[in-house]
C-alpha positions in Angstrom: 93.6 -1.8 9.7 93.4 0.2 13.0 92.8 -1.5 16.3 92.6 -0.4 20.0 95.2 -1.8 22.4 96.3 -1.0 25.9 99.5 1.2 26.1 102.5 0.9 28.4 104.8 3.9 28.2 108.4 3.0 29.0 111.8 4.7 29.1 113.1 2.2 26.6 112.5 0.9 23.1 111.1 -2.6 22.6 111.9 -4.5 19.4 110.2 -7.5 17.9 111.6 -10.8 19.2 113.1 -9.3 22.3 112.1 -10.4 25.8 110.8 -7.7 28.1 110.7 -8.4 31.8 108.8 -5.9 33.9 108.2 -5.4 37.6 104.6 -4.1 37.9 103.7 -2.0 41.0 101.5 0.8 39.9 97.8 0.1 40.4 96.9 1.1 36.8 99.3 -1.4 35.3 98.3 -4.1 37.8 94.8 -3.5 36.3 96.2 -3.8 32.8 97.8 -7.2 33.5 94.6 -8.5 35.2 92.6 -7.5 32.2 95.1 -9.2 29.9 95.0 -12.4 32.0 91.2 -12.4 31.7 91.4 -12.2 27.9 91.9 -15.1 25.5 95.6 -16.1 25.2 96.0 -14.8 21.7 94.7 -11.4 22.8 97.1 -10.9 25.7 99.0 -8.1 24.0 99.8 -4.5 24.9 101.6 -1.7 23.1 105.0 -0.5 24.4 105.9 3.1 23.5 109.1 4.9 24.4 108.7 8.2 26.3 110.2 11.2 24.6 111.2 12.8 27.8 110.7 12.3 31.6 109.0 9.3 33.1 105.4 10.3 33.6 102.8 10.5 30.9 99.8 12.7 31.7 97.4 14.8 29.6 100.2 15.5 27.1 100.5 11.8 26.3 100.3 12.3 22.5 103.3 14.6 22.4 105.2 12.8 25.2 105.3 9.4 23.4 107.0 8.4 20.2 104.5 7.5 17.5 106.1 4.1 16.6 106.1 1.3 19.2 106.0 -2.5 19.4 103.3 -4.8 20.8 104.3 -7.1 23.6 102.8 -10.5 24.1 102.3 -11.5 27.7 104.0 -14.8 28.5 104.5 -15.2 32.2 103.0 -13.6 35.3 104.4 -14.0 38.9 102.2 -12.3 41.5 103.3 -11.2 45.0 101.1 -11.1 48.1 101.1 -7.3 48.2 99.8 -7.1 44.6 103.0 -6.5 42.8 103.7 -8.5 39.7 106.7 -9.8 37.8 105.8 -10.3 34.2 107.7 -11.5 31.1 106.5 -10.5 27.6 108.0 -10.7 24.1 108.0 -8.1 21.4 105.8 -9.0 18.5 104.7 -6.4 15.9 105.7 -2.9 15.2 102.9 -0.4 15.1 102.2 3.3 14.5 100.2 5.2 17.1 97.2 7.0 15.5 95.7 8.5 18.7 95.7 8.1 22.4 92.3 7.4 23.8 91.1 8.8 27.1 90.1 6.2 29.7 90.8 4.7 33.1 92.8 3.3 34.7 95.5 3.0 31.9 96.1 4.4 28.5 94.7 2.9 25.4 95.6 3.8 21.8 94.3 3.4 18.3 97.2 1.8 16.4 98.0 0.4 13.0 100.4 -2.5 12.9 103.4 -2.3 10.5 104.3 -5.8 9.4 107.7 -6.6 8.1 107.6 -6.3 4.2 108.5 -9.2 2.0 111.8 -8.7 0.2 112.4 -9.5 -3.5 115.5 -11.4 -4.5 117.6 -8.3 -5.1 116.6 -6.6 -1.8 117.2 -10.0 0.0 120.7 -10.1 -1.3 121.4 -6.6 -0.3 120.0 -7.3 3.2 122.3 -10.3 3.6 125.4 -8.2 2.7 124.4 -5.5 5.1 123.6 -8.0 7.8 127.2 -9.3 7.5 128.5 -5.8 8.0 126.3 -5.3 11.0 127.4 -8.5 12.6 131.1 -7.6 12.1 130.8 -4.0 13.4 128.5 -5.0 16.3 131.1 -7.6 17.4 133.8 -4.9 17.2 131.7 -2.6 19.3 131.2 -5.2 22.0 134.9 -6.0 22.1 135.8 -2.3 22.4 133.1 -1.7 25.0 134.4 -4.6 27.1 137.9 -3.2 26.9 136.7 0.3 27.8 134.8 -1.0 30.8 137.7 -3.1 32.0 140.1 -0.2 31.7 137.9 2.0 34.0 137.9 2.1 37.8 136.9 -1.0 39.7 137.3 -3.0 36.6 137.4 -6.2 38.6 133.8 -5.6 39.6 132.6 -5.0 36.0 130.5 -8.0 34.7 131.5 -9.4 31.4 129.2 -8.7 28.6 127.0 -11.8 28.1 127.3 -13.9 25.0 124.7 -13.0 22.4 123.9 -15.4 19.7 122.7 -13.6 16.6 119.8 -14.8 14.3 120.4 -15.5 10.7 117.3 -13.6 9.4 118.4 -10.1 8.5 115.2 -8.4 9.8 115.4 -10.2 13.2 119.1 -9.4 13.3 118.4 -5.7 12.9 115.9 -5.9 15.8 118.2 -7.8 18.2 121.2 -5.7 17.4 119.1 -2.5 17.7 118.1 -3.5 21.2 121.6 -4.7 22.3 123.9 -2.2 20.7 125.4 0.8 22.6 123.0 3.3 21.1 120.9 6.1 22.5 117.2 5.9 22.9 116.7 8.3 20.0 118.9 6.1 17.8 117.0 3.0 18.8 113.7 4.7 18.1 114.9 5.8 14.7 115.7 2.2 13.8 112.3 0.9 15.1 110.5 3.5 12.9 112.1 2.3 9.7 109.7 -0.1 7.8 112.1 -1.4 5.3 114.7 -3.9 6.7 117.3 -3.0 4.1 117.1 0.7 5.0 117.1 -0.3 8.7 120.2 -2.3 8.3 121.9 0.4 6.3 121.2 3.0 9.0 122.2 0.6 11.7 125.5 0.0 10.1 126.2 3.7 10.0 125.3 4.1 13.7 127.4 1.1 14.8 130.4 2.5 12.9 129.9 5.8 14.7 129.9 4.1 18.1 132.9 1.9 17.2 134.8 5.1 16.4 133.8 6.7 19.7 134.8 3.7 21.7 138.1 3.3 19.8 139.2 7.0 19.9 137.5 8.4 23.0 137.1 5.3 25.1 133.6 6.6 25.9 130.7 4.4 26.9 127.6 6.0 25.1 125.0 4.4 27.4 125.0 2.9 30.9 126.1 -0.8 31.1 122.7 -1.8 32.5 121.0 -0.7 29.3 123.1 -3.0 27.2 121.6 -6.3 28.5 119.0 -7.8 26.1 117.3 -11.1 26.1 116.4 -12.8 22.8 113.1 -14.7 22.4 113.5 -18.3 21.3 110.7 -17.7 18.9 
């Protein structure tokens, strides 16, 4: 069933269950947060969509945005005297963008939510096996990444990668690892767009093995260190 929600284009991919802190300074997004705060608590959600290229979204918004995103539930708002806001939200549901609707001061979109499908016994067993492989290769990637960063210049100033407890649920594992792994935005977006958790984990395992090989053989960091920090929601 389609619904209309506010849209927040970002240069990153949001996954369900992942915490998204934002510093709001543009007037249009200040208005978005004010409107959400005026709504009922269970309606305080907006849609986060990654931008295909660049940082601005104008009249070509339909082609500039990826068509699969994630709703974000507004949890905390800290206002400043000059009107800026620090907000904390948590990724909730995947959705597919049907159309961008004209309007002011911020974008709205007609979207269709894509709930996580229930797995039968056979698929559940396969998901558990794949999840074990993802955990193993993800841990290897983080070890190799830390070694690569420490071997670079000014290694003493490199912060250690934070500990990251992983959930037991295979679907939530795929989301958290998708957000925290050293993957490109396109790779992360491709994972978010997969409806089936088994297929998502299978692709994720291939991507992680690719990155582990790059880190091991080339000692190359695929994305900036700042992009590798991810917060996990307690819910």
